[in-house]
C-alpha positions in Angstrom: 91.1 74.3 35.8 94.3 75.1 37.3 94.2 75.9 40.6 95.4 75.7 44.4 99.4 75.2 45.3 101.3 75.3 42.5 105.3 75.5 42.8 107.7 77.7 41.2 110.0 75.2 40.5 113.7 75.9 40.7 116.0 74.3 38.3 119.1 72.7 39.9 122.5 72.5 38.5 125.6 71.1 38.7 128.6 72.3 39.9 129.6 73.4 36.5 126.4 74.7 35.8 124.9 72.4 33.6 121.2 71.7 34.3 121.4 68.6 36.8 118.3 66.5 35.7 118.7 63.3 37.8 118.3 66.0 40.9 115.1 68.1 38.6 113.5 64.2 38.7 113.9 64.3 42.1 112.3 67.3 42.5 109.2 66.2 40.6 108.7 63.1 42.7 109.0 65.1 45.7 106.4 67.4 44.6 104.1 64.4 43.2 103.9 63.0 46.7 103.2 65.6 48.2 100.0 66.9 46.5 101.0 70.3 44.7 98.9 71.0 42.6 100.8 71.9 39.1 104.1 72.9 38.3 105.8 76.2 36.9 108.8 75.4 34.9 111.4 77.6 34.3 109.9 80.8 35.2 111.9 83.4 36.8 112.6 81.1 40.2 113.7 78.5 37.8 116.5 81.1 36.3 114.9 81.4 33.0 116.6 84.6 32.1 120.2 82.7 32.7 119.1 79.4 30.4 119.7 79.7 26.2 116.3 79.2 24.6 116.8 75.7 23.8 118.0 74.8 26.9 115.2 76.7 28.3 112.6 74.2 26.2 114.6 71.0 27.1 114.2 71.8 30.9 110.4 72.0 30.3 110.2 68.6 28.4 112.1 66.6 31.1 109.7 68.1 33.4 107.4 66.7 31.8 109.0 63.8 31.0 109.3 63.3 34.6 105.8 64.4 34.9 104.5 61.5 32.9 101.0 62.9 33.3 100.6 63.2 36.8 100.9 66.5 37.5 99.9 69.3 35.4 103.1 71.3 34.0 102.6 75.2 33.3 106.1 76.5 30.9 107.5 79.9 31.9 107.6 81.8 28.2 108.3 85.2 29.6 111.2 87.5 27.6 111.6 91.0 27.5 111.8 90.9 23.7 108.1 90.0 22.3 109.7 88.3 19.2 112.3 85.8 21.5 108.7 85.3 23.8 107.3 84.4 20.5 109.9 81.9 19.8 109.5 80.3 22.7 105.8 80.2 22.7 106.8 78.8 19.4 108.9 76.0 20.5 107.2 74.8 23.8 103.4 74.7 22.3 105.2 71.5 20.8 105.1 70.2 24.3 102.5 68.8 26.9 101.9 71.8 28.7 98.5 73.2 30.0 99.5 76.4 29.8 102.5 79.1 29.6 103.2 82.2 32.4 104.9 84.9 30.6 106.9 87.8 32.7 106.4 91.7 32.0 109.1 92.5 30.3 111.8 93.6 32.2 114.4 96.7 31.7 112.9 97.8 28.9 109.7 99.2 30.9 106.9 99.3 28.4 103.7 101.9 28.6 100.5 100.0 29.2 99.8 99.7 25.6 102.7 98.2 24.9 101.9 95.5 27.6 99.1 95.1 25.9 100.6 94.7 22.0 103.5 92.4 23.9 101.0 89.9 25.6 98.4 89.8 22.0 101.3 89.0 20.3 102.6 86.1 22.5 99.0 84.9 22.7 98.5 85.1 18.8 101.3 82.7 18.3 100.2 79.9 20.1 96.7 77.7 21.4 98.4 77.2 24.4 96.3 79.0 27.1 98.3 81.9 28.5 99.2 83.4 32.3 100.2 86.7 32.5 102.6 87.7 35.4 103.0 91.2 37.1 106.3 91.6 39.3 107.0 95.1 39.0 109.6 94.7 41.7 111.8 92.4 39.4 110.6 94.2 36.3 110.5 97.8 37.0 106.8 97.5 35.2 103.4 97.6 37.1 100.8 96.4 34.7 97.4 97.8 35.8 94.4 96.1 37.0 92.6 97.8 33.5 95.3 96.7 31.4 94.6 93.3 32.7 90.8 93.5 32.0 91.6 94.4 28.4 93.9 91.7 28.1 91.4 89.4 29.7 89.0 89.6 26.5 92.0 87.7 24.6 90.4 83.7 24.4 93.5 82.5 25.4 94.7 84.9 28.3 93.1 83.0 31.0 94.9 84.1 33.8 97.1 86.8 36.0 99.6 85.6 38.6 99.9 89.2 40.6 102.9 89.2 42.8 102.6 92.4 43.8 101.7 91.8 47.5 98.6 94.7 47.1 95.5 92.7 48.2 93.2 95.6 47.7 94.0 94.7 43.9 91.7 90.9 44.1 88.7 92.8 44.6 89.5 95.1 41.7 90.8 92.6 39.1 87.6 90.2 40.0 85.2 92.9 39.2 87.2 94.2 35.9 87.9 90.7 34.9 84.9 88.4 35.4 84.4 84.8 37.5 85.9 83.0 34.8 89.1 84.6 35.2 92.2 82.6 37.0 94.3 85.1 39.4 97.1 83.2 41.2 99.1 85.4 43.7 103.2 85.5 43.2 103.5 86.5 46.7 103.5 84.0 49.5 103.3 86.5 52.7 99.9 87.5 51.2 99.0 84.4 49.6 96.2 83.0 52.2 94.4 86.4 52.3 94.8 86.4 48.9 92.9 83.5 48.2 90.2 84.0 51.1 89.4 87.5 48.7 88.9 85.1 45.8 91.7 84.3 44.1 92.4 80.6 42.5 95.6 79.7 43.5 99.3 80.8 44.6 102.7 80.0 42.7 105.0 79.8 45.2 108.7 79.9 46.3 108.0 78.8 49.6 106.3 75.5 47.6 109.7 74.4 46.8 110.2 73.2 50.2 106.9 73.1 52.0 105.0 71.8 49.6 102.6 69.6 52.4 102.3 72.5 54.7 101.5 75.0 51.4 99.0 72.4 50.1 96.8 72.3 52.9 97.0 76.2 53.6 95.5 76.4 49.7 93.4 74.1 50.2 91.9 75.4 53.4 91.8 78.5 52.3 89.8 78.2 48.9 87.4 76.1 50.9 86.8 79.2 53.0 88.1 77.5 56.0 90.3 80.4 57.4 91.0 79.2 60.9 92.8 76.1 59.2 94.4 77.9 56.7 95.9 80.3 59.3 96.6 77.2 61.6 98.2 75.2 58.2 100.9 78.3 57.5 101.7 79.0 61.4 105.3 77.4 61.0 105.9 78.4 57.7 105.0 81.9 57.9 108.9 83.0 58.8 110.7 81.3 55.4 108.1 84.1 53.6 110.9 85.9 54.8 113.6 84.1 55.6 113.4 82.7 51.6 113.8 86.6 50.1 117.0 87.9 52.2 118.8 87.8 49.2 117.8 87.8 45.4 115.2 85.0 44.8 115.5 82.1 44.1 119.3 82.4 46.0 117.7 81.3 49.4 115.1 78.8 48.1 118.2 76.9 45.7 120.4 77.2 49.1 117.2 75.3 51.4 116.3 72.6 48.9 120.1 71.5 48.9 120.5 71.3 52.1 117.0 69.6 52.2 119.1 66.7 50.3 116.5 67.1 47.4 119.1 68.5 44.6 123.0 67.4 44.4 124.6 71.1 44.6 123.4 74.8 45.2 125.0 76.0 41.8 123.2 79.1 40.7 123.9 80.9 37.8 126.1 84.3 37.4 125.4 87.1 37.6 123.7 85.5 41.5 125.7 83.4 43.3 124.8 81.1 46.1 123.8 82.1 49.6 126.1 84.8 51.7 127.2 83.2 54.9 125.4 86.0 57.1 122.1 84.2 56.1 122.7 81.1 56.8 121.4 81.3 60.3 118.3 83.2 59.8 117.4 80.8 57.3 118.2 77.6 59.2 116.0 79.0 61.7 112.7 79.3 60.2 113.4 76.0 58.1 113.8 74.6 61.7 110.4 76.1 63.0 108.8 74.8 59.7 110.0 71.0 60.7 112.0 70.8 57.7 114.7 68.5 58.3 118.8 69.7 57.0 121.7 67.5 56.2 
């Protein structure tokens, strides 16, 4: 079972915008060394929206190669066109991924029955377990708990990444979907409470830069040790807000570069590198989290 501290991994890039595979290998080793429980490769934090299909598949394949069976890899397979999501799913079904994570179609604003049809079509295209992903702040569509419950009946739809930050949904989703359906938080700021309410793990942005601390928080929360979980995240809480001072993954990519883990902080247009006005804010939060910067 996939659970615990899962990183929504960035995709490092060279100055010319090409994928920097040497830096990607360093990132995979960094997360293995720090106990991260699983990697999401080319999810939305991995800039899936700006990677063409073959490049998307290549990054996932390299992540699996670098992981070498030491850490599970989940592949992002979201798209706003169902046909494109199915094409991605077919291509990555040949890879050794433990699951795929598909964000709700963005911009189209499908109705709830459209979401059901979309996810059923993608799930029917593969035997690989599928994880739903609800992040209305980015996609402009909110997948309701009742919709999730209908999709939970599909045999290879096994989980939901819920990024609304609405903790009242955790209990409702658990009641509607049952104990075997996995619930992952996609909101770092409320992740600890999400786990304490019965969630199974967190797919995290902050995990890119504080994996050991985030792992400690998740482990404690999953064991029901609320005091230890609160203590583990005390020094990293400021990061939760700072990492969203501009659109994700702009701040986290800048932070990972300042840590010396990737060669460049390059990000693909239409996103641009972190505005100078936010450097001090993020550096302050990193210092409070005891992160060494270069």
